[in-house]
C-alpha positions as CSV (number, residue, x, y, z in Angstrom):
1,M,14.6,5.8,-23.8
2,T,11.2,6.4,-22.0
3,A,11.0,6.3,-18.3
4,Q,8.9,3.3,-16.8
5,T,5.7,3.9,-14.9
6,A,5.5,2.3,-11.4
7,D,3.5,-0.5,-12.8
8,Q,5.9,-1.3,-15.6
9,W,8.7,-1.2,-13.0
10,F,6.9,-3.7,-10.6
11,E,6.2,-6.0,-13.5
12,A,9.9,-6.0,-14.6
13,Q,10.8,-7.0,-10.9
14,M,8.2,-9.6,-10.8
15,A,9.5,-11.2,-14.1
16,A,13.2,-10.9,-12.9
17,R,12.4,-13.2,-10.1
18,K,10.5,-15.4,-12.1
19,Y,7.0,-14.7,-10.5
20,A,4.1,-15.0,-12.5
21,C,2.3,-11.9,-12.7
22,E,-0.4,-10.4,-14.7
23,L,-1.6,-7.1,-13.6
24,S,-5.0,-6.0,-14.1
25,E,-5.9,-2.2,-14.7
26,G,-6.8,-1.9,-11.0
27,H,-3.6,-3.2,-9.9
28,R,-1.8,-0.5,-12.1
29,R,-3.9,2.2,-10.6
30,C,-3.1,1.1,-7.2
31,L,0.7,0.7,-8.0
32,R,0.6,4.1,-9.4
33,I,-0.9,5.8,-6.6
34,L,1.5,4.2,-4.0
35,A,4.4,5.6,-6.2
36,A,2.8,9.0,-6.4
37,T,2.2,9.3,-2.8
38,I,4.2,7.5,-0.4
39,T,7.6,7.7,-2.2
40,H,6.8,10.8,-4.4
41,P,9.0,11.8,-6.3
42,S,11.4,8.8,-6.2
43,G,9.5,6.0,-7.3
44,L,8.1,2.8,-6.2
45,Y,11.3,1.1,-5.4
46,N,11.9,3.4,-2.5
47,L,8.8,2.1,-0.5
48,P,9.6,1.6,2.9
49,T,8.7,-2.0,2.8
50,A,8.9,-4.5,5.8
51,G,10.9,-7.1,3.5
52,A,11.9,-7.1,-0.3
53,L,9.5,-4.9,-2.2
54,V,8.2,-8.0,-4.3
55,D,7.6,-9.9,-1.3
56,S,6.0,-7.0,0.6
57,I,3.3,-6.4,-2.0
58,S,0.4,-8.7,-2.6
59,L,-1.8,-8.5,-5.5
60,W,-5.4,-9.5,-4.8
61,P,-8.3,-10.5,-7.0
62,G,-10.4,-7.7,-8.3
63,G,-7.3,-5.3,-8.9
64,A,-6.7,-4.6,-5.3
65,V,-3.2,-4.4,-3.8
66,A,-1.8,-4.6,-0.5
67,V,1.6,-3.5,0.8
68,L,3.6,-4.0,4.1
69,L,5.2,-0.8,5.2
70,R,7.4,0.4,8.1
71,G,7.6,3.9,9.2
72,E,4.7,6.2,9.5
73,L,2.2,7.8,7.3
74,A,1.5,11.5,8.3
75,T,0.0,15.0,7.2
76,F,1.8,18.2,6.7
77,D,5.6,17.8,7.5
78,N,5.6,14.3,6.2
79,D,2.6,14.6,3.9
80,Q,2.3,11.2,2.5
81,L,-1.0,10.3,4.2
82,T,-2.3,13.8,2.9
83,R,-1.1,12.9,-0.7
84,L,-2.5,9.2,-0.3
85,V,-5.9,10.4,0.6
86,L,-6.1,13.0,-2.1
87,A,-5.1,10.5,-4.8
88,A,-7.4,8.0,-3.5
89,H,-10.3,10.4,-3.9
90,Q,-8.8,11.7,-7.3
91,D,-8.4,8.2,-8.6
92,L,-11.5,6.5,-7.0
93,V,-9.5,4.0,-4.9
94,R,-10.5,2.8,-1.4
95,V,-7.4,2.9,0.9
96,A,-7.2,1.1,4.4
97,V,-4.2,1.3,6.7
98,R,-4.1,-1.0,9.7
99,P,-1.6,-2.9,11.7
100,W,-0.3,-6.1,9.9
101,L,-0.9,-9.3,11.7
102,S,1.7,-12.0,10.7
103,H,0.1,-14.9,12.3
104,Q,-2.8,-14.5,9.8
105,D,-0.4,-14.2,6.6
106,E,1.8,-17.4,6.6
107,G,3.0,-16.6,3.0
108,R,4.4,-13.2,3.5
109,A,5.2,-13.6,7.3
110,Q,7.8,-16.4,6.0
111,L,9.4,-13.8,3.6
112,I,9.5,-11.0,6.1
113,A,11.0,-13.4,8.8
114,R,13.7,-14.5,6.2
115,H,14.3,-10.8,5.5
116,L,14.6,-9.7,8.9
117,C,17.2,-12.6,9.6
118,S,19.3,-11.5,6.6
119,E,19.1,-7.8,7.4
120,Y,20.2,-8.4,11.0
121,G,22.8,-11.3,10.0
122,E,20.8,-14.0,11.7
123,D,19.8,-17.3,11.1
124,D,16.1,-17.6,10.0
125,R,15.7,-20.9,12.1
126,Y,15.7,-18.8,15.2
127,I,12.9,-16.6,14.1
128,A,9.4,-18.2,14.1
129,W,7.4,-17.0,11.1
130,D,4.2,-17.2,13.1
131,D,5.7,-15.3,16.2
132,P,3.5,-12.0,16.2
133,T,6.7,-10.0,16.8
134,V,7.8,-10.6,13.1
135,G,5.0,-8.0,12.4
136,H,5.9,-5.5,15.0
137,G,5.9,-2.0,13.8
138,V,4.6,-3.2,10.2
139,M,1.4,-1.6,8.9
140,E,-0.7,-3.0,6.0
141,V,-2.1,-0.6,3.4
142,T,-4.6,-2.0,1.1
143,L,-5.8,-0.1,-1.9
144,H,-9.1,-1.2,-3.6
145,P,-10.0,0.3,-7.1
146,R,-13.5,1.5,-7.3
147,Q,-15.7,3.4,-9.6
148,A,-17.7,6.6,-9.3
149,S,-21.1,5.0,-9.1
150,G,-22.5,1.4,-8.2
151,R,-23.2,-0.2,-5.0
152,R,-21.5,0.7,-1.7
153,H,-18.6,-1.6,-2.0
154,E,-18.2,-0.7,-5.7
155,R,-18.0,3.1,-5.6
156,H,-15.8,5.7,-4.2
157,P,-16.3,9.4,-3.7
158,G,-14.2,11.8,-5.8
159,L,-12.3,15.0,-5.1
160,T,-15.5,16.9,-5.3
161,D,-17.3,14.8,-2.6
162,L,-14.2,15.2,-0.5
163,A,-14.1,19.0,-0.7
164,V,-18.0,19.1,0.3
165,L,-17.1,16.8,3.4
166,A,-14.2,19.1,4.3
167,E,-16.8,22.1,4.5
168,K,-19.1,20.3,6.9
169,P,-18.8,21.0,10.5
170,R,-17.2,18.3,12.5
171,C,-18.2,17.2,16.1
172,G,-17.7,20.0,18.6
173,Q,-17.8,22.7,16.0
174,T,-20.8,25.1,15.2
175,D,-21.7,26.6,12.0
176,P,-20.1,30.3,11.4
């Protein structure tokens, strides 16, 4: 039996929930990056999501993926952020991390509110999905697949470009 890749596992989860889902190659790249960085080596199913995994991941047009996460992304000791940046440059995927604004995302906010109620044993009629506290402590990580060349919104620098950038003096530093 062959092990499933992250994108194959996600497709199976969507099918099990009877969600119509057709993953593009861009979606597949983004899901594999999430699994290889944030949950490495355990797999996509261990993402620290704000709700049920398939409810916390949103597939966007053009192959982009957005995921709602709890916890933190950090360098060195908890090196998911470092691995995420390196994988983004290796696979040419733009990554953005920002606080999630539940009142601007009605569809997922209702699912997250319902998940929070069941997690804490509360009745969901007491948590208003549009209450900004529903998303308290939740970050949204978006991944947009890009290519090596093209217009600014189509391209992403690779690992070589990142290495050149790392060698440049930063603000407050002088050349040796």
